[in-house]
C-alpha positions in Angstrom: -0.1 0.2 0.1 1.2 3.4 -0.9 1.7 6.2 1.7 -0.4 9.2 1.4 1.2 12.1 -0.4 3.1 14.2 2.2 2.5 18.0 1.9 5.4 20.4 2.1 3.7 22.5 4.6 3.4 19.5 7.0 7.2 18.9 6.9 8.0 22.5 7.5 5.8 22.3 10.4 8.2 19.8 11.8 11.2 22.1 11.8 10.9 23.1 15.6 10.5 19.5 16.4 14.1 18.3 16.2 14.8 14.6 17.2 17.2 14.0 20.1 20.8 13.8 19.7 22.3 10.4 19.9 25.6 10.1 21.7 26.3 6.8 19.7 27.2 7.3 16.1 25.1 5.1 13.6 28.2 3.2 12.7 28.2 1.7 16.2 24.6 1.1 16.5 23.4 -2.5 17.5 19.7 -2.6 16.3 16.9 -4.6 17.6 13.1 -4.6 17.2 11.8 -3.7 20.8 8.2 -5.0 21.1 7.8 -4.4 25.0 6.3 -1.0 26.2 7.2 -1.6 30.0 10.3 0.5 31.1 11.3 -2.4 33.3 12.0 -4.7 30.0 15.0 -2.4 29.3 16.4 -4.5 32.1 17.3 -7.0 29.4 19.9 -4.9 27.9 22.0 -5.0 30.9 25.2 -6.8 29.6 24.1 -6.6 26.1 25.7 -4.7 23.3 22.0 -3.8 22.0 22.0 -0.1 22.1 19.4 0.8 19.5 15.8 0.0 19.6 13.3 0.0 16.8 10.0 1.1 18.3 6.6 0.3 16.4 4.8 1.8 19.5 6.3 3.4 22.6 5.2 5.6 25.8 7.1 8.5 26.9 8.1 6.4 29.8 9.9 4.0 27.7 11.5 6.7 25.6 12.9 8.6 28.7 14.0 5.1 30.0 15.8 4.1 27.0 17.5 7.5 26.9 18.7 7.3 30.5 20.4 4.1 29.4 22.2 5.6 26.6 20.0 3.6 24.1 19.2 5.1 20.8 15.4 4.9 19.9 13.9 4.9 16.3 10.3 5.3 15.4 9.4 2.6 12.8 6.8 3.9 10.2 5.4 1.8 7.4 3.8 2.7 4.3 0.1 3.7 4.8 0.9 5.8 8.0 1.4 9.6 7.6 5.1 9.8 7.7 5.2 13.4 8.9 2.9 12.8 11.6 4.6 10.0 12.9 7.8 11.6 12.6 6.6 14.5 14.5 5.6 12.3 17.3 8.9 10.6 17.3 10.4 14.1 17.8 8.0 15.1 20.4 8.9 12.0 22.4 12.6 13.1 22.1 13.4 10.0 19.9 16.7 9.9 18.1 15.3 9.3 14.7 12.9 7.2 12.3 13.1 4.1 10.3 11.0 4.1 7.2 10.4 0.5 6.7 8.9 -0.7 3.3 8.7 1.0 0.1 7.7 4.6 0.0 7.3 6.8 -2.9 10.6 8.4 -4.2 12.0 11.5 -2.1 9.9 10.9 1.0 12.9 10.0 3.1 14.9 13.1 1.7 12.2 15.5 2.5 11.6 14.1 6.2 15.7 14.3 6.4 15.7 18.1 5.4 12.6 19.0 7.7 14.2 17.7 10.8 17.5 16.9 12.7 18.2 13.3 13.6 18.4 10.1 11.7 16.2 8.7 8.7 16.9 5.0 8.1 15.5 3.3 5.1 14.8 -0.4 5.0 12.9 -1.0 1.6 12.9 -4.0 -0.2 16.2 -4.9 -1.7 15.7 -3.7 -5.2 14.9 -0.3 -4.0 18.1 -0.1 -1.7 20.1 2.9 -2.6 23.6 1.5 -3.1 26.7 3.6 -2.9 25.1 6.6 -0.9 26.3 8.5 1.9 23.3 7.3 4.0 24.2 6.8 7.8 22.7 3.1 7.3 21.7 1.1 4.4 19.4 -1.8 4.9 16.3 -4.0 3.6 13.4 -5.5 5.5 13.8 -8.6 3.3 16.3 -11.7 4.0 15.9 -15.4 4.0 16.0 -17.2 7.5 19.4 -18.7 7.5 19.9 -22.4 8.0 20.1 -25.8 6.5 16.8 -26.6 4.3 15.0 -29.6 5.2 12.3 -30.8 2.6 9.0 -32.5 3.6 10.0 -36.0 3.8 12.7 -34.9 6.6 15.7 -35.2 3.9 18.4 -32.4 3.7 18.1 -30.5 0.4 21.3 -30.4 -1.6 22.4 -27.7 -3.7 24.4 -27.6 -6.9 27.6 -28.0 -4.9 26.3 -31.5 -3.8 26.5 -30.7 -0.2 23.7 -29.5 2.1 22.0 -26.4 0.9 22.1 -23.5 3.6 19.8 -20.9 3.2 21.8 -17.7 3.6 22.0 -14.1 3.0 25.7 -14.0 2.8 25.9 -13.6 -1.0 23.4 -10.8 -1.0 25.3 -9.1 1.8 28.8 -9.4 0.2 27.5 -7.9 -3.2 25.9 -4.9 -1.2 29.0 -4.4 0.9 31.2 -4.5 -2.6 29.9 -1.0 -3.0 31.4 0.5 0.4 31.8 0.3 4.1 28.3 1.8 4.9 26.9 0.1 7.9 24.4 -2.5 6.5 21.4 -3.8 8.6 19.2 -6.9 7.4 15.8 -6.7 9.3 14.2 -9.9 8.2 12.0 -11.2 10.9 11.4 -14.8 12.1 9.2 -17.2 10.1 5.6 -16.7 11.1 4.0 -19.3 13.5 7.4 -20.9 14.0 8.9 -21.7 17.5 12.9 -21.2 16.9 15.6 -22.7 19.1 18.4 -20.7 20.5 20.8 -22.0 18.0 18.6 -20.8 15.0 18.8 -17.2 16.4 22.6 -17.6 16.8 22.9 -18.6 13.3 21.1 -15.8 11.9 23.3 -13.4 13.8 26.6 -14.9 12.7 25.1 -15.3 9.1 25.2 -11.5 8.8 28.2 -10.8 10.9 30.7 -12.7 9.2 30.1 -10.6 5.9 30.1 -7.5 7.9 26.5 -6.7 8.4 24.1 -6.4 11.4 20.9 -8.4 11.7 18.3 -6.4 13.4 17.3 -8.6 16.2 13.6 -9.7 16.2 12.4 -12.2 18.5 9.3 -14.7 17.7 6.4 -14.5 19.9 7.0 -17.3 22.0 10.5 -16.3 23.0 9.4 -12.9 23.6 6.7 -14.1 26.1 9.1 -16.3 27.9 11.7 -13.6 28.3 8.9 -11.4 29.7 8.4 -13.9 32.4 12.2 -14.2 32.7 12.0 -18.0 32.0 15.5 -19.4 33.0 15.9 -21.1 29.4 14.8 -18.0 27.7 17.2 -15.8 29.5 19.9 -18.4 28.7 19.1 -18.1 24.8 19.2 -14.3 25.4 22.5 -14.5 27.0 24.1 -16.6 24.3 22.8 -14.0 21.7 24.5 -11.3 23.5 27.7 -12.9 23.7 27.7 -13.6 20.0 26.6 -10.2 19.2 29.5 -9.0 21.6 32.1 -11.1 20.0 31.6 -9.3 16.6 31.0 -6.0 18.3 34.3 -6.2 20.0 35.9 -6.7 16.5 34.9 -3.7 14.5 38.2 -4.1 12.3 36.7 -7.2 10.7 34.0 -5.1 9.0 36.7 -3.2 7.6 38.4 -5.9 6.0 38.3 -6.5 2.3 37.0 -10.0 0.8 40.0 -12.0 0.1 40.0 -14.5 -2.8 41.9 -15.2 -6.2 38.5 -15.4 -7.7 36.2 -12.4 -8.9 32.6 -12.2 -9.7 31.6 -9.2 -12.0 27.9 -8.7 -11.5 25.5 -6.0 -11.2 24.4 -5.8 -7.5 21.1 -4.0 -8.4 20.3 -7.4 -10.3 21.3 -11.0 -9.7 23.6 -9.4 -6.7 20.5 -8.7 -4.9 19.2 -12.2 -4.8 19.9 -15.0 -2.4 20.4 -18.6 -3.8 22.6 -17.1 -6.8 26.2 -17.7 -8.1 27.8 -16.0 -5.0 25.9 -18.6 -2.6 26.9 -21.4 -4.8 30.2 -20.6 -4.6 30.3 -19.9 -0.8 28.7 -23.4 -0.5 32.2 -24.7 -1.8 34.2 -22.7 0.6 35.9 -20.9 -2.4 36.7 -17.4 -1.4 35.4 -15.0 -3.9 35.4 -11.2 -4.4 32.2 -9.6 -5.8 32.9 -6.6 -8.1 29.9 -4.5 -9.1 30.1 -3.9 -12.8 30.1 -0.2 -12.5 33.1 -0.5 -10.4 35.3 -2.7 -12.6 38.7 -1.4 -12.8 42.3 -2.9 -13.0 42.5 -2.0 -9.4 39.5 -4.0 -8.3 40.8 -7.2 -10.0 44.4 -6.7 -8.4 45.5 -9.9 -6.8 43.0 -12.0 -8.4 43.7 -15.0 -10.9 40.3 -15.9 -12.1 37.2 -13.8 -12.8 33.5 -14.8 -13.9 31.6 -12.1 -16.1 28.0 -12.9 -15.1 26.5 -11.0 -17.8 28.9 -9.9 -20.5 26.3 -8.1 -22.8 25.8 -5.5 -19.9 29.4 -4.3 -19.9 30.5 -0.9 -21.6 33.4 -0.9 -23.9 35.8 0.6 -21.3 34.7 -2.5 -18.9 35.4 -5.0 -21.7 38.6 -3.5 -22.2 39.3 -4.0 -18.5 38.8 -7.7 -18.8 41.0 -8.1 -21.8 43.6 -6.3 -20.0 43.0 -9.0 -17.1 43.4 -11.9 -19.6 46.4 -10.2 -21.2 48.1 -10.0 -17.7 47.8 -14.0 -17.4 44.2 -14.1 -15.5 41.6 -16.7 -16.4 38.1 -15.4 -17.6 34.7 -17.3 -17.5 31.8 -15.6 -19.3 28.4 -16.4 -19.1 26.6 -18.6 -21.9 25.6 -16.6 -25.2 22.4 -14.6 -24.4 22.6 -15.0 -20.8 21.1 -12.2 -18.9 21.7 -11.4 -15.1 18.1 -11.0 -14.2 17.1 -9.0 -11.0 14.3 -9.9 -8.4 10.6 -9.7 -9.9 8.4 -8.0 -7.6 9.3 -8.6 -4.1 11.0 -11.9 -4.7 14.4 -12.3 -3.1 15.5 -15.7 -4.4 15.7 -17.0 -8.0 12.8 -18.7 -9.9 13.2 -22.2 -10.9 13.9 -21.4 -14.7 16.6 -18.8 -13.7 18.2 -21.3 -11.2 18.2 -23.7 -14.1 20.0 -21.7 -16.3 22.5 -20.3 -13.7 23.3 -24.1 -12.9 25.4 -24.2 -16.5 27.4 -21.1 -15.0 27.9 -23.1 -11.9 29.1 -26.3 -13.5 31.6 -24.0 -15.6 32.7 -22.2 -12.5 33.0 -25.3 -10.5 34.9 -27.1 -13.5 37.4 -23.9 -13.6 38.1 -23.8 -10.1 38.5 -27.6 -9.5 40.6 -28.3 -6.5 42.8 -25.0 -6.7 43.2 -23.3 -3.7 42.2 -19.9 -4.1 42.9 -18.7 -0.7 41.4 -21.2 1.7 40.3 -24.9 1.6 37.9 -26.4 4.2 37.4 -30.2 5.1 34.6 -31.5 7.3 32.4 -28.3 7.0 29.5 -29.8 5.0 27.0 -28.0 7.3 29.0 -24.8 7.4 29.7 -21.6 5.2 32.6 -19.6 5.7 34.2 -16.2 4.9 37.8 -15.1 4.3 38.7 -11.6 5.1 42.4 -9.8 4.8 43.7 -6.5 6.0 44.6 -4.1 3.0 48.3 -5.1 3.3 47.6 -8.8 3.3 49.6 -9.4 6.5 46.5 -10.7 8.6 44.0 -13.2 7.3 40.6 -14.0 9.2 38.7 -17.1 8.6 35.0 -16.9 9.6 33.3 -20.3 10.4 29.3 -20.6 10.9 28.0 -24.0 11.7 24.2 -24.3 10.8 23.9 -28.2 11.8 22.5 -27.4 15.4 25.3 -29.4 17.0 28.9 -28.8 17.2 31.3 -30.3 14.3 34.6 -32.1 15.4 37.8 -32.2 13.4 37.6 -29.4 11.2 40.6 -28.9 9.0 41.8 -25.5 7.3 44.3 -25.3 4.5 45.4 -21.8 3.5 47.8 -20.3 0.9 50.7 -18.7 2.0 52.8 -19.1 5.1 52.2 -17.3 8.3 53.9 -17.3 11.5 50.9 -17.5 14.0 47.3 -19.0 14.0 44.7 -18.1 16.7 41.5 -19.5 17.3 38.9 -17.1 18.7 35.1 -18.4 19.7 32.2 -16.5 21.1 32.4 -18.7 24.2 35.5 -16.9 25.1 38.2 -19.5 23.7 41.4 -18.0 22.6 44.3 -20.3 21.7 47.2 -20.8 19.5 46.9 -23.2 16.8 49.7 -25.3 15.5 50.7 -24.6 11.9 51.9 -27.3 9.8 52.9 -27.7 6.0 49.9 -28.4 3.6 49.3 -28.5 -0.3 49.9 -24.9 -1.6 50.6 -23.5 1.8 50.1 -24.3 5.4 47.3 -25.8 7.5 45.8 -26.0 10.9 43.1 -28.3 12.7 40.1 -27.3 14.8 39.1 -29.7 17.3 35.4 -28.6 17.3 33.3 -25.7 16.2 30.0 -24.9 17.9 28.0 -22.1 16.1 30.9 -20.0 15.1 34.7 -20.0 15.2 37.3 -17.6 13.9 41.0 -18.5 12.8 43.3 -15.5 12.6 46.5 -15.7 10.7 49.4 -13.3 10.7 
């Protein structure tokens, strides 16, 4: 439903009603949908890194109590509401900003931003995200719920890679973050009428965090009710969520690292890059490090350090971009181009996953990519990780490499092996549970290797 047009006069009337100043900058906001109105509910924030509350409804008492705790408060406005009036109400309650969740007519966010002080955050559908802008935060309300996909007969679904298929937002997140380091929020909510285990919440947090995004915490009705009653099991799940959030928030440098990999994917993020289950996710399922490059940012510099590249939609390139790829091959790089006539299709309507016909066509590219990569070590090779996804990051100077692992199985995985390119003097294992220990590095094919005794939901290996 479209929002009613906002009159300029109504917006100008908001000028005296400035939103409250937030002491914490948007880059450091750790967001959560807050569905309680009782100020005492804020006791749950004690010991948690959550410092930004998205409020669909609120009381003056709740807003005041949140401000006293130093928490940022944002009013959530959806299409169909009077955005100017809701923004004025938020300002009157001394909230710190507003969130426009959903698809609004073009220009509404800019008009609201010019009419008031305070943050205006947009969470539209994926195909309406404003990539490459100077917004304080970019994001979307759309996302898949991460986890291993189980079919109706109880069998685990296999993907084109042959391993268990993991529903994930990581490919989409990497494609968006290839545009820059603007904080990215993915604000999908739990599946309706579903009771989720604590591990499923940890998986969705880690699924976003390993690629540098933040999931906007959202609890299902059952867990929310049990937390309100302070049930011990619910409080334990909440504590584990806070522990995992803190794990990533204590390492902001990870969000500033670049994707490491000798394989590059040249793709238009405004098309296939905005979909889940596409070529980036297929490659991730094989634990092959990959560097997404937006077609608009294809330069010799963006390809530096890569040895292979996949050009998903050759017909979409400009002559200048084609010349960049010709220079790449003249320099010894290997280039794979999509089949003749292939078009990198974007989402239709509000879809965020590939239609079957597009998935079938993409399989052709996938098989060629898989054949091209073969058993080559393009940064890291992992063993005994069929229920996991990984992400390989590096500092700009390449002196430190980070390997993130997320386990979607629901139980710990033992005897994980990591083989990586190059020789490093030190390897350290970190876990959200507080583990920090040195790992023995041994010679391996094309480089070195380390062994991990066990991986729970998440683990990180740091090489330097």
